[in-house]
Every structure is written in structure tokens, then in C-alpha cells.
N, C-alpha and C positions, 0 to 999 in steps of 0.2 A: 548352452548359449543359443542353440538352434531355435528353440521355441521362443526365446526372448525377443527375437526380431519380429515375431508375429504377435507380440503381446500388447500392442497399442490398442486403445479402445476404438480407434478409427482406422483399423488396419485396411479395410476395404478402400478407404479414401487416401490413406497415407502410405502404408507399406507397399500396397499394390499400385501406388501412383506411378511406379516405374513400369507397370504392366497394365495399361488402361483397358485392355480387353478382358481382364479378370473381373468377374462379377463383384460389385461392391457389397453384395449381400453374403459373401463368403462367411463372415464372422457371425452372421445370424444363424448359421447352421450349428446345431447343438455340439457336434464333435469339435468345433473350432472355438467355442466360447471361452474355454479355460486353457490358455496356452501351456500351462504346466502339466495338463492332463493329456496332451497330445503325444501319442507314442508314434515313433517313426516320423519325426518332424520333417526331415528333408524329403522323405518319400511323399508325405502329404503335400508339401510345398510343390514338389515336382508334378504331382497329379493335378494340382490347381493350375499350374502354368501350362501343362499339356492341354487342359480343357480350354485355356485361353489362346492356344496356338503358338505359345512361345517356346516350347520344348518339344523336340521330335525324337531325339535319341537319348539324351541324358542331361540331367541338370548340371550346369556349370556352376558349382557352388560359390566359388570366389567371385565370379562375375555377377551372380545373382545377389550375393551379400553386398557388394559394392553398389549395385543399382538400388537396392532396398534401403541401405543405411541412410541415405540422404533424406528419406521420407519418414524415418522413425522418430517419434516424439517420446524421448526417454522419460519425461516427467509424467506421461499419461499411460504408462505401461500397466496392463492388467496382470502381468505375471508377478506373482508374489515372490518367487525366487529371484527374479531380476530386480525387483524393488529392494530386496535385502542386499543384493550385491551392489546395486547403485548407491544405496545409502551408506553402506560400509565403506565403499571406495571414496565417496565424497568426504566422509568423516576422516578416513586415513589421510587423504590429501590435505584436508584442512589442518590436521594435526602435524603434518610434515612441514608446513610453512612457517 
């Protein structure tokens, strides 16, 4: 799930909307283009926030997740694994009704 929050196609403008000092070009860097291929996702996220001056000692994961969640566009995620999860969940919920 960690990489899923970073999977939106406009992550620089949306996910990092909670952190405006983070460069909007982050997702143009090769290592961040495929969210499912990022290893050490929370560590990478922490490094990005450190560069923006948001983290000095350690990433507060729950706080960061809440701040980012409101900016995520679930329909536009580039994460294949998240898309499978999202679609299966939507199907299951639809069948439960």
C-alpha cells in the first residue's frame, strides 16, 4: 500500500499538494515513474520530504498518510497493483449490495 499513495499520474501536483515545497518534478525522475517498482517506499518518501524541509528526525507515517490521502486521485493511479486492488474492491462492493 505504501507505493500506492504515490501512484497517481500527477503526484507532484496532487499527492505532494500537502507538501508544497516538494519539487513537482519528482515523478519525472526515473526511479519514481513506476510506483510498483520503488523499493523502500517509505524511506524514499521520507528522503523526498527531508529535501523539502518537512522531516528532520523521522517520517511520521500516519500523519503523512492522512495529509497525502486527501490529494490522491484513485482513478488516475499508475500503480498496476493498486488498480487491481481498487477494481476488485469495487466489484466486491458492487456484488455485496
